[in-house]
FIKOL-492909 format. One record per residue (C-alpha): residue number from 1; residue in one letter; x, y, z. Coordinates in nm, 4 decimals. Layout:
- nr; rest; px; py; pz
- NUM; A; X; Y; Z
...
END
This chain:
- nr; rest; px; py; pz
- 1; M; -1.4381; -0.0625; 6.4364
- 2; E; -1.0703; -0.0580; 6.4520
- 3; R; -1.0943; -0.2257; 6.7753
- 4; D; -1.3249; -0.4924; 6.6566
- 5; P; -1.3451; -0.6404; 6.3758
- 6; T; -1.6759; -0.8142; 6.4044
- 7; V; -1.8340; -0.4608; 6.4368
- 8; C; -2.0029; -0.3348; 6.1203
- 9; V; -2.2626; -0.0888; 6.0076
- 10; M; -2.5846; -0.1116; 5.8053
- 11; G; -2.8787; 0.1027; 5.6853
- 12; E; -2.9890; 0.3314; 5.4187
- 13; D; -2.7211; 0.5733; 5.2600
- 14; V; -2.4895; 0.5075; 5.5818
- 15; G; -2.2253; 0.4205; 5.3075
- 16; H; -2.0842; 0.6335; 5.0731
- 17; Y; -2.3443; 0.9279; 5.1203
- 18; G; -2.2386; 0.9244; 5.4813
- 19; G; -2.5757; 0.8690; 5.6762
- 20; S; -2.8821; 1.1265; 5.6469
- 21; Y; -2.7024; 1.3271; 5.9058
- 22; K; -2.3591; 1.2292; 5.8212
- 23; V; -2.2764; 1.0174; 6.1420
- 24; T; -2.0764; 0.7387; 5.9517
- 25; K; -1.9179; 1.0206; 5.7034
- 26; G; -1.5913; 0.8548; 5.5880
- 27; M; -1.6308; 0.5300; 5.7089
- 28; A; -1.7271; 0.3418; 5.3820
- 29; E; -1.3769; 0.4609; 5.2108
- 30; K; -1.1874; 0.3396; 5.5587
- 31; F; -1.3769; -0.0007; 5.6162
- 32; G; -1.4946; -0.0745; 5.2987
- 33; D; -1.8707; -0.1741; 5.1699
- 34; L; -1.9164; -0.4787; 5.3376
- 35; R; -1.8758; -0.3315; 5.6660
- 36; V; -2.0256; -0.0438; 5.6251
- 37; L; -2.3461; -0.1615; 5.4263
- 38; D; -2.5883; 0.0552; 5.2416
- 39; T; -2.9296; -0.1406; 5.1913
- 40; P; -3.2526; -0.0774; 5.0150
- 41; I; -3.5189; 0.0884; 5.1610
- 42; A; -3.6530; -0.1960; 5.3814
- 43; E; -3.6347; -0.1707; 5.7484
- 44; N; -3.7849; -0.5055; 5.8428
- 45; S; -3.5212; -0.6893; 5.5847
- 46; F; -3.2139; -0.5377; 5.6945
- 47; T; -3.2962; -0.5320; 6.0646
- 48; G; -3.3871; -0.8701; 6.0515
- 49; M; -3.0590; -0.9038; 5.8745
- 50; G; -2.8587; -0.7648; 6.1476
- 51; I; -3.0275; -0.9436; 6.4015
- 52; G; -2.9067; -1.2584; 6.2362
- 53; A; -2.5748; -1.1481; 6.2010
- 54; A; -2.5531; -1.0545; 6.5603
- 55; M; -2.6457; -1.4556; 6.6393
- 56; S; -2.3740; -1.5542; 6.4043
- 57; G; -2.0980; -1.3704; 6.6008
- 58; L; -2.1079; -1.0213; 6.4550
- 59; R; -2.1701; -0.6921; 6.6113
- 60; P; -2.4187; -0.4990; 6.3593
- 61; I; -2.4918; -0.1266; 6.4276
- 62; I; -2.8349; -0.0847; 6.2307
- 63; E; -2.9249; 0.2901; 6.1704
- 64; G; -3.2624; 0.4026; 6.0799
- 65; M; -3.2277; 0.6924; 5.8745
- 66; N; -3.5607; 0.8430; 6.0848
- 67; M; -3.6295; 0.6440; 6.4044
- 68; G; -3.9901; 0.6391; 6.2795
- 69; F; -3.9343; 0.4492; 5.9912
- 70; L; -3.8044; 0.1451; 6.2402
- 71; L; -4.1862; 0.0876; 6.3268
- 72; L; -4.1769; -0.1123; 6.0101
- 73; A; -3.9135; -0.3485; 6.1787
- 74; F; -4.1075; -0.3491; 6.5267
- 75; N; -4.1732; -0.7146; 6.4645
- 76; Q; -3.8110; -0.7884; 6.4278
- 77; I; -3.6769; -0.5919; 6.7113
- 78; S; -3.9639; -0.7231; 6.9803
- 79; N; -4.0055; -1.0995; 6.8403
- 80; N; -3.6233; -1.1435; 6.7644
- 81; C; -3.4110; -0.9033; 6.9097
- 82; G; -3.5617; -0.8439; 7.2479
- 83; M; -3.6535; -1.2290; 7.2938
- 84; L; -3.4286; -1.4818; 7.1021
- 85; H; -3.1557; -1.5056; 7.4027
- 86; Y; -3.4401; -1.6440; 7.6260
- 87; T; -3.6211; -1.8406; 7.3711
- 88; S; -3.3206; -2.0043; 7.2703
- 89; G; -3.2525; -2.1146; 7.6288
- 90; G; -2.9342; -1.8702; 7.6099
- 91; Q; -2.8215; -2.0398; 7.2835
- 92; F; -2.7710; -1.7208; 7.0929
- 93; K; -2.6650; -1.3691; 7.1976
- 94; I; -2.8098; -1.0435; 7.0073
- 95; P; -2.5058; -0.8063; 7.0545
- 96; V; -2.6964; -0.5459; 6.8120
- 97; V; -2.6961; -0.1301; 6.8511
- 98; I; -3.0071; -0.0174; 6.6672
- 99; R; -2.9817; 0.3618; 6.6615
- 100; G; -3.0894; 0.6942; 6.4643
- 101; P; -3.2414; 1.0129; 6.4485
- 102; G; -3.5670; 1.0813; 6.6234
- 103; G; -3.7673; 1.3287; 6.8257
- 104; V; -3.9368; 1.6693; 6.7023
- 105; G; -3.6904; 1.8942; 6.4805
- 106; R; -3.8114; 2.1908; 6.3209
- 107; Q; -4.0900; 2.1172; 6.0961
- 108; L; -4.0719; 1.7531; 5.9688
- 109; G; -4.3785; 1.6809; 6.0149
- 110; A; -4.5530; 1.4280; 6.2214
- 111; E; -4.4565; 1.1067; 6.0386
- 112; H; -4.0762; 1.2118; 6.1107
- 113; S; -4.1209; 1.3607; 6.4535
- 114; Q; -4.1763; 1.0319; 6.6388
- 115; R; -4.0614; 0.9671; 6.9842
- 116; L; -4.0456; 0.5816; 6.9796
- 117; E; -3.9026; 0.5329; 7.3451
- 118; S; -4.2564; 0.4959; 7.4414
- 119; Y; -4.2900; 0.1963; 7.1778
- 120; F; -3.9925; 0.0110; 7.2617
- 121; Q; -3.9839; 0.0295; 7.6297
- 122; S; -4.2119; -0.2508; 7.7121
- 123; I; -4.0104; -0.5013; 7.4770
- 124; P; -3.8524; -0.7406; 7.7411
- 125; G; -3.4255; -0.8128; 7.6985
- 126; I; -3.4004; -0.4418; 7.5441
- 127; Q; -3.1931; -0.1872; 7.6729
- 128; M; -3.2638; 0.1947; 7.5845
- 129; V; -3.0570; 0.5090; 7.6459
- 130; A; -3.0707; 0.8537; 7.5243
- 131; C; -2.7431; 1.0368; 7.4370
- 132; S; -2.7783; 1.4308; 7.4860
- 133; T; -2.3968; 1.5695; 7.4592
- 134; P; -2.1135; 1.4713; 7.2239
- 135; Y; -1.9319; 1.3175; 7.5300
- 136; N; -2.2053; 1.0799; 7.6037
- 137; A; -2.3133; 1.0125; 7.2627
- 138; K; -1.9612; 0.8567; 7.2180
- 139; G; -1.9681; 0.7163; 7.5408
- 140; L; -2.2787; 0.5473; 7.5334
- 141; M; -2.2143; 0.4401; 7.1704
- 142; K; -1.9080; 0.2457; 7.2623
- 143; A; -2.0851; 0.1132; 7.5545
- 144; A; -2.3658; -0.0059; 7.3719
- 145; I; -2.1343; -0.1535; 7.0936
- 146; R; -1.9305; -0.3600; 7.3455
- 147; S; -2.2558; -0.5137; 7.5478
- 148; E; -2.3447; -0.8522; 7.5018
- 149; N; -2.7507; -0.7360; 7.5181
- 150; P; -2.9383; -0.5346; 7.2271
- 151; V; -2.9448; -0.1664; 7.2997
- 152; I; -3.1676; 0.0967; 7.1475
- 153; L; -2.9639; 0.4459; 7.1178
- 154; F; -3.2047; 0.7695; 7.0628
- 155; E; -3.0320; 1.0316; 6.8884
- 156; H; -3.2084; 1.3686; 6.8663
- 157; V; -3.2317; 1.5327; 6.5494
- 158; L; -3.1735; 1.8808; 6.6729
- 159; L; -2.8567; 1.7684; 6.8723
- 160; Y; -2.6385; 1.6891; 6.5823
- 161; N; -2.4735; 2.0274; 6.5652
- 162; L; -2.3434; 2.0286; 6.9202
- 163; K; -1.9829; 2.0619; 6.9463
- 164; E; -1.7736; 1.9672; 7.2826
- 165; R; -1.4189; 1.8846; 7.3540
- 166; I; -1.4074; 1.5259; 7.4300
- 167; P; -1.1122; 1.3285; 7.5695
- 168; D; -0.8187; 1.1806; 7.3460
- 169; E; -0.8247; 0.8692; 7.5786
- 170; E; -1.0316; 0.5869; 7.6155
- 171; Y; -1.3475; 0.6355; 7.7992
- 172; I; -1.6893; 0.4911; 7.7949
- 173; C; -2.0493; 0.5627; 8.0008
- 174; S; -2.2308; 0.3205; 8.1500
- 175; L; -2.5714; 0.2211; 7.9954
- 176; E; -2.7427; 0.2108; 8.3621
- 177; E; -2.6359; 0.5286; 8.4780
- 178; A; -2.7609; 0.8964; 8.4977
- 179; E; -2.5875; 1.1901; 8.5039
- 180; M; -2.5877; 1.4659; 8.7651
- 181; V; -2.6119; 1.7782; 8.5223
- 182; R; -2.6595; 2.0142; 8.8308
- 183; P; -2.6731; 1.9567; 9.2075
- 184; G; -2.9399; 2.1398; 9.4109
- 185; E; -3.1352; 2.1439; 9.6952
- 186; H; -3.4949; 2.2443; 9.6293
- 187; V; -3.6680; 2.0272; 9.3893
- 188; T; -3.5437; 1.7427; 9.1502
- 189; I; -3.5820; 1.7698; 8.7440
- 190; L; -3.5440; 1.4652; 8.5551
- 191; T; -3.4952; 1.4863; 8.1760
- 192; Y; -3.3411; 1.3130; 7.8815
- 193; S; -3.2023; 1.4020; 7.5427
- 194; R; -3.2966; 1.7467; 7.3957
- 195; M; -3.5231; 1.8527; 7.7004
- 196; R; -3.1914; 1.8762; 7.9134
- 197; Y; -3.1308; 2.1751; 7.7326
- 198; H; -3.4457; 2.3334; 7.8140
- 199; V; -3.4384; 2.2258; 8.1380
- 200; M; -3.1139; 2.4128; 8.1875
- 201; Q; -3.2521; 2.7598; 8.0103
- 202; A; -3.5525; 2.7229; 8.2533
- 203; A; -3.2776; 2.6619; 8.5750
- 204; K; -3.0873; 2.9934; 8.5032
- 205; T; -3.4533; 3.1980; 8.5495
- 206; L; -3.5389; 3.0106; 8.8790
- 207; V; -3.1902; 3.0437; 9.0177
- 208; N; -3.2425; 3.4310; 8.9387
- 209; K; -3.5672; 3.3386; 9.1375
- 210; G; -3.4269; 3.1957; 9.4351
- 211; Y; -3.4976; 2.8348; 9.3613
- 212; D; -3.2082; 2.5566; 9.3696
- 213; P; -3.2784; 2.3077; 9.0893
- 214; E; -3.1295; 1.9887; 9.1069
- 215; V; -3.0835; 1.8527; 8.7387
- 216; I; -3.0583; 1.4719; 8.6173
- 217; D; -3.0339; 1.3458; 8.3061
- 218; I; -3.1615; 0.9849; 8.3323
- 219; R; -2.9953; 0.8864; 7.9873
- 220; S; -3.0805; 0.5074; 8.0730
- 221; L; -3.4346; 0.5035; 7.9651
- 222; K; -3.4320; 0.1056; 8.0320
- 223; P; -3.3595; 0.0353; 8.3330
- 224; F; -3.3852; 0.3412; 8.5034
- 225; D; -3.1082; 0.4596; 8.7616
- 226; L; -3.3059; 0.4189; 9.0684
- 227; H; -3.0114; 0.4653; 9.2991
- 228; T; -2.9372; 0.8002; 9.1451
- 229; I; -3.2779; 0.9114; 9.1206
- 230; G; -3.3633; 0.8151; 9.5015
- 231; N; -3.0702; 1.0010; 9.6458
- 232; S; -3.2122; 1.2912; 9.4730
- 233; V; -3.5661; 1.2520; 9.6148
- 234; R; -3.4469; 1.1837; 9.9331
- 235; K; -3.2635; 1.5194; 9.9316
- 236; T; -3.5173; 1.7566; 9.7925
- 237; H; -3.8353; 1.5704; 9.8340
- 238; R; -4.0025; 1.7199; 9.4954
- 239; V; -3.9961; 1.5633; 9.1604
- 240; L; -4.0403; 1.7368; 8.8519
- 241; I; -4.0239; 1.5142; 8.5062
- 242; V; -3.9978; 1.6795; 8.1658
- 243; E; -3.9690; 1.4741; 7.8292
- 244; E; -4.0180; 1.5202; 7.4965
- 245; C; -4.2146; 1.1540; 7.4709
- 246; M; -4.6044; 1.1648; 7.4573
- 247; R; -4.7692; 1.1954; 7.8030
- 248; T; -4.9803; 0.8822; 7.7781
- 249; G; -4.7712; 0.5939; 7.8068
- 250; G; -4.4159; 0.7536; 7.7814
- 251; I; -4.1161; 0.7476; 7.9728
- 252; G; -4.2237; 0.9857; 8.2167
- 253; A; -4.5137; 0.7544; 8.3202
- 254; S; -4.3186; 0.4718; 8.3926
- 255; L; -4.0658; 0.7280; 8.5611
- 256; T; -4.3533; 0.8504; 8.7629
- 257; A; -4.4870; 0.4910; 8.8669
- 258; A; -4.1188; 0.3657; 8.9483
- 259; I; -4.0603; 0.6835; 9.1873
- 260; T; -4.3982; 0.6436; 9.3430
- 261; E; -4.3457; 0.2706; 9.4403
- 262; N; -4.0046; 0.3107; 9.5519
- 263; F; -3.9716; 0.6421; 9.6904
- 264; H; -4.3345; 0.7453; 9.7737
- 265; D; -4.2528; 0.8427; 10.1557
- 266; Y; -4.0171; 1.0623; 10.0820
- 267; L; -4.1971; 1.2853; 9.8657
- 268; D; -4.3632; 1.6283; 9.9949
- 269; A; -4.5487; 1.6991; 9.6745
- 270; P; -4.7339; 1.5040; 9.3741
- 271; I; -4.4900; 1.4357; 9.1067
- 272; I; -4.5386; 1.6700; 8.8132
- 273; C; -4.4374; 1.5361; 8.4605
- 274; L; -4.4605; 1.7914; 8.1642
- 275; S; -4.4728; 1.6020; 7.8324
- 276; S; -4.5614; 1.6448; 7.4642
- 277; Q; -4.9017; 1.6773; 7.3969
- 278; D; -5.0983; 1.3737; 7.2915
- 279; V; -5.1406; 1.4790; 6.9193
- 280; P; -4.9491; 1.4460; 6.5951
- 281; T; -4.6915; 1.6870; 6.5372
- 282; P; -4.8092; 2.0064; 6.3383
- 283; Y; -4.6067; 2.1143; 6.0793
- 284; A; -4.6613; 2.4389; 6.1197
- 285; G; -4.3609; 2.5769; 6.3264
- 286; T; -4.5647; 2.8016; 6.6102
- 287; L; -4.8198; 2.4756; 6.6518
- 288; E; -4.5203; 2.2740; 6.6637
- 289; E; -4.3518; 2.4840; 6.9600
- 290; W; -4.6750; 2.4384; 7.1564
- 291; T; -4.7085; 2.0492; 7.1510
- 292; V; -4.3878; 2.0555; 7.3057
- 293; V; -4.2753; 2.1675; 7.6441
- 294; Q; -4.0932; 2.5099; 7.7028
- 295; P; -3.8769; 2.6507; 7.9676
- 296; A; -4.1465; 2.8728; 8.0521
- 297; Q; -4.3690; 2.5988; 8.1334
- 298; I; -4.0627; 2.4080; 8.3608
- 299; V; -4.0365; 2.7445; 8.5645
- 300; T; -4.4150; 2.7686; 8.6323
- 301; A; -4.4257; 2.3666; 8.7338
- 302; V; -4.1233; 2.4159; 8.9949
- 303; E; -4.2701; 2.7512; 9.1473
- 304; K; -4.5999; 2.5278; 9.1870
- 305; L; -4.3908; 2.2457; 9.3356
- 306; C; -4.2085; 2.4403; 9.5724
- 307; Q; -4.4885; 2.6405; 9.7094
END
């Protein structure tokens, strides 16, 4: 925001309260109430306002207090945000970032535990990325703000407390590149967001059992980085997808289709996709855990793939 005066933030409680998860803490005092704009509880209205602001030359960052609330703005995101550049014949650009906390937290209930990447992936004209570390959260956010395309940035409610030393110098992360988290030879594990940590926990067990998994954080949910993914599939010949998204119509289903279409000849075993169960997320903690993929399931799936 210091670099570009056209960048502004809008959303519920983003101003003097600092955001529901304190992502915008201190920004209202620094940049003022017009650039850090508190909005009414009206997601469809302020999302439409942000898209209109982008059409007129600003670079708005629209925060959903919870990603589940952005379902109220689905019309604006799909019919306006994703399509206006095309339907205007290129007269308008929509350089807007839509971001907010989502995913399964700790007993937040069904409505506050949504994974909306499956909802938004079919909207033409929109890019989607998911951050998983402080380093790539900053790098992806800066890249999204500077992009001329509308970008949805998915943050996870359980990752805000992560700490990491990040460079003082300028850097950005590509919006279209996956991250190689752990090189390996036996199996390719594709994951993103919070499930990266479940996978890395499982990887420790797998290494102790003699397996050598390659772990890739896909980060770019749309489009997929098929170059990085393809190179890994050609090396390991086995693929496990681990996601928190729902099984039916989720990111894993789209990724399975893309790998099958492009790299089928390199596979020595069917792709396994571990996803959340197709049920509303229970409030009870024990039941909530059962609906989400756990490290032990990842270990079992790799053992099955490598038999």
